[in-house]
C-alpha positions in Angstrom: -0.3 -10.7 -26.1 -2.4 -7.6 -27.6 -5.8 -6.7 -27.1 -7.3 -4.2 -29.6 -10.1 -2.3 -29.0 -12.5 -1.1 -31.8 -14.9 1.4 -31.7 -16.4 3.7 -34.7 -19.0 5.7 -35.6 -23.1 4.5 -36.0 -22.5 2.4 -39.4 -19.0 2.7 -40.2 -17.9 -0.9 -40.3 -17.3 -1.7 -36.8 -18.3 -5.2 -36.9 -17.1 -5.7 -40.7 -13.6 -4.9 -39.7 -13.8 -7.6 -36.6 -15.3 -10.0 -39.1 -11.9 -9.5 -41.1 -9.6 -9.7 -38.1 -11.3 -12.7 -37.2 -10.4 -14.0 -40.5 -7.1 -12.9 -40.2 -6.7 -15.1 -37.3 -7.8 -12.7 -34.1 -9.7 -14.2 -30.7 -12.8 -11.7 -30.8 -14.5 -11.1 -27.8 -18.1 -9.1 -29.0 -19.4 -6.4 -26.4 -22.7 -6.0 -28.3 -23.1 -10.4 -28.3 -22.4 -10.0 -24.6 -25.4 -7.6 -24.5 -27.4 -9.8 -26.1 -27.0 -12.6 -23.6 -27.5 -10.0 -20.1 -30.8 -9.6 -21.9 -31.7 -13.5 -21.2 -30.9 -13.0 -17.3 -34.3 -12.7 -15.5 -32.9 -9.4 -13.2 -32.1 -7.7 -16.1 -35.2 -8.2 -17.9 -37.3 -7.6 -14.6 -35.1 -4.3 -14.2 -35.9 -3.2 -17.7 -40.4 -4.2 -17.2 -40.0 -2.3 -13.5 -38.6 0.8 -15.8 -40.7 0.5 -19.0 -43.8 -1.6 -18.5 -44.3 -4.7 -20.0 -44.5 -3.3 -23.7 -40.7 -4.0 -24.0 -40.9 -8.1 -24.5 -43.1 -10.2 -26.6 -46.1 -13.1 -25.4 -42.7 -15.2 -24.6 -41.1 -12.5 -22.2 -38.2 -11.9 -24.7 -37.2 -8.4 -24.7 -38.0 -6.7 -27.8 -34.7 -4.6 -28.7 -36.5 -2.4 -31.5 -38.5 -1.3 -28.1 -35.7 -1.2 -25.9 -33.5 1.5 -28.1 -36.7 3.5 -29.0 -37.0 4.4 -24.7 -33.2 4.5 -24.5 -32.4 6.9 -27.3 -35.6 8.9 -26.8 -34.3 10.3 -23.8 -30.8 11.3 -21.9 -32.0 10.2 -18.4 -33.2 6.6 -19.8 -30.1 6.2 -21.8 -27.8 6.9 -18.9 -30.0 4.2 -16.6 -29.6 1.8 -19.0 -25.5 1.9 -19.7 -25.7 2.1 -15.7 -27.9 -1.3 -15.6 -25.4 -3.2 -18.3 -22.1 -1.6 -18.7 -20.6 -2.6 -15.6 -21.5 -5.7 -16.5 -20.7 -6.0 -19.9 -17.1 -5.1 -19.1 -16.6 -7.5 -16.1 -17.5 -10.2 -19.0 -15.0 -8.9 -21.2 -12.4 -9.0 -19.1 -12.9 -12.3 -18.1 -12.9 -13.8 -21.8 -10.0 -11.5 -22.6 -8.1 -12.9 -19.7 -8.9 -16.3 -20.7 -7.5 -15.8 -24.3 -4.0 -15.4 -25.5 -1.8 -13.9 -28.8 -4.0 -11.4 -30.5 -7.3 -10.4 -29.2 -10.0 -8.0 -30.6 -12.4 -6.5 -28.4 -15.4 -4.5 -30.2 -17.0 -2.2 -28.0 -19.2 0.7 -29.6 -18.9 2.5 -26.1 -14.9 2.4 -26.0 -14.1 5.8 -25.0 -17.8 6.9 -23.5 -17.2 4.6 -21.0 -13.8 4.8 -20.4 -10.7 2.7 -21.8 -10.3 -0.4 -20.1 -6.9 -0.8 -18.4 -6.6 -4.4 -20.3 -6.7 -2.5 -23.8 -3.4 -2.3 -25.3 -4.3 -0.4 -28.5 -7.7 1.6 -29.3 -8.9 1.5 -33.0 -11.2 3.9 -34.4 -13.3 3.2 -37.8 -15.0 6.1 -39.5 -16.7 6.4 -42.6 -18.7 10.0 -44.5 -22.0 10.7 -43.6 -23.2 9.3 -46.6 -21.8 6.1 -46.2 -23.0 5.7 -43.1 -26.6 6.8 -44.2 -26.4 4.3 -47.1 -25.2 1.0 -45.1 -28.1 2.1 -42.3 -30.6 2.5 -44.5 -31.0 -1.1 -45.4 -31.6 -1.1 -41.5 -34.8 0.3 -42.2 -33.6 3.4 -40.3 -34.4 7.3 -41.6 -32.3 10.0 -41.8 -32.5 11.1 -38.4 -31.7 7.9 -36.7 -28.2 8.0 -36.6 -27.9 11.9 -35.4 -30.8 10.8 -32.3 -28.3 7.9 -31.4 -25.0 9.5 -31.8 -26.3 12.6 -29.6 -25.6 10.6 -26.6 -22.0 9.8 -27.7 -18.8 11.9 -28.0 -18.3 13.3 -30.9 -16.5 11.5 -33.7 -13.4 14.7 -33.6 -13.0 13.5 -29.8 -12.8 9.9 -30.7 -10.3 10.0 -33.4 -7.9 12.5 -30.9 -8.0 9.6 -28.5 -7.5 6.4 -30.8 -4.3 5.2 -31.3 -5.3 3.7 -34.9 -7.7 5.5 -37.0 -9.2 3.5 -40.4 -11.2 5.1 -42.8 -14.0 3.3 -44.8 -15.5 5.2 -47.2 -14.2 3.0 -49.9 -15.4 -0.5 -51.2 -15.1 -3.2 -49.2 -12.2 -4.6 -50.8 -10.4 -1.5 -50.3 -11.7 -1.9 -46.6 -10.5 -5.4 -46.4 -7.6 -4.5 -48.2 -6.5 -1.8 -45.2 -7.8 -4.4 -42.5 -5.3 -6.9 -43.3 -2.6 -4.8 -43.8 -3.2 -3.7 -40.3 -3.4 -7.6 -39.4 -0.3 -8.3 -39.7 1.0 -5.6 -37.7 -0.9 -6.3 -34.5 0.0 -9.8 -34.9 3.6 -9.4 -35.3 3.6 -6.8 -31.8 1.3 -9.6 -30.1 4.4 -11.8 -30.5 6.7 -9.9 -28.7 8.3 -11.1 -25.8 10.9 -10.1 -23.2 13.7 -12.8 -23.1 16.7 -13.2 -20.7 19.6 -15.3 -20.5 22.5 -15.6 -17.3 25.8 -16.0 -18.4 28.7 -16.7 -16.6 31.4 -14.5 -18.5 30.7 -11.0 -19.8 32.7 -12.5 -23.1 29.6 -14.3 -24.0 27.2 -12.1 -23.1 29.3 -9.7 -25.9 29.1 -12.6 -28.1 25.6 -13.2 -28.1 24.7 -9.0 -28.5 26.6 -9.6 -31.4 24.7 -12.4 -32.7 21.4 -10.8 -31.9 22.1 -7.6 -33.6 23.8 -9.2 -36.7 20.6 -11.1 -37.1 18.6 -8.3 -35.9 16.6 -10.9 -33.4 16.9 -8.6 -30.3 15.9 -5.0 -29.4 16.8 -2.6 -26.4 19.7 -5.4 -25.1 20.7 -4.6 -21.5 23.2 -6.5 -19.5 24.0 -6.0 -15.8 25.9 -7.6 -13.1 24.2 -10.0 -10.9 24.6 -12.6 -8.0 22.3 -15.4 -7.8 20.7 -16.3 -4.7 20.2 -19.8 -5.3 23.9 -20.7 -6.6 25.9 -17.9 -4.6 27.5 -17.3 -8.2 28.1 -14.3 -9.9 27.7 -13.5 -13.9 25.7 -11.4 -16.5 22.2 -10.8 -16.9 21.3 -10.4 -20.5 17.5 -9.6 -21.3 15.5 -7.9 -24.8 12.9 -7.9 -26.7 12.6 -10.6 -29.1 9.3 -12.1 -31.0 7.7 -15.6 -29.2 8.3 -17.7 -32.7 11.9 -16.8 -32.8 12.9 -18.6 -29.6 14.5 -21.8 -31.5 16.8 -19.1 -33.0 18.0 -17.9 -29.6 19.8 -20.7 -28.6 22.1 -21.7 -31.5 25.2 -19.6 -31.1 28.2 -21.4 -29.2 28.6 -18.7 -26.4 24.8 -20.1 -25.2 26.7 -23.5 -24.2 27.4 -22.9 -20.8 24.4 -20.3 -20.4 21.0 -20.8 -18.6 18.2 -19.7 -20.3 16.8 -17.7 -22.9 14.0 -17.9 -21.0 10.7 -15.7 -22.0 8.3 -13.6 -20.1 4.8 -12.5 -22.1 4.7 -8.5 -22.3 1.1 -6.7 -21.4 0.9 -3.1 -21.0 3.9 -2.0 -23.7 2.1 1.6 -25.0 1.3 0.6 -29.2 3.7 3.4 -30.6 6.8 1.6 -28.4 5.4 -1.8 -29.7 6.1 -0.6 -33.4 9.2 1.0 -32.8 10.4 -2.2 -30.9 9.0 -4.2 -33.7 10.5 -1.7 -36.4 14.3 -3.0 -34.6 13.6 -6.7 -35.5 14.2 -8.2 -39.0 10.8 -8.7 -40.7 
């Protein structure tokens, strides 16, 4: 499993990137979608109305997002209050949804670095674009030239977010160029999400050595380790052999004759492997 968290500058193309990656096969968890869900909860509406008055809801009691934004982005105290109200609930729900998924998961989190990188994120992705491009894209929303600076005044500087991100994607060209960039990275993330640790128990060291040779020749294993063990259930001595591989290669792992008397292979799905190490392991394996 691999969780890629997407953040970026206002109007840089976070949602566009997420849409491309959904098309490429990722499961998507969207923080903004969860925020919209939270605004339907009576206790959230009551807290906001108590803070800002009845003018933030329409005649049916539905919260008007533009009026909330006018209050939250107009004063830092109000902005911090809103963050304290919503963000803990958003993170809890995102973690719950992510835990129910498998494979490659994309979490779109606008305030990824401002709220602290969640423990369940494996790789952070920062989308950036030139000021001219962002102004043009947000003019469709009816924003003037002061709206983006006003909203970003409460956020970390772009340079700091770029420094913290594991992957930085530039989106200052055409939509087709950005799509091509997105799909190239999608292939990397999908491959890395299939990384697993496999293990085999051999009774003879000779069989373990033959297996290591097979994995090396076929480029099916990386970081192979072999150590003597004594099993507790059968009180027998042997050799425990472990390595990293890709989950969809499982049928190939049992082919050599040296596996006839072995137990395994067994597969363990991995989490919390640093992105740089994931890439390095993937490069050791065949395409």
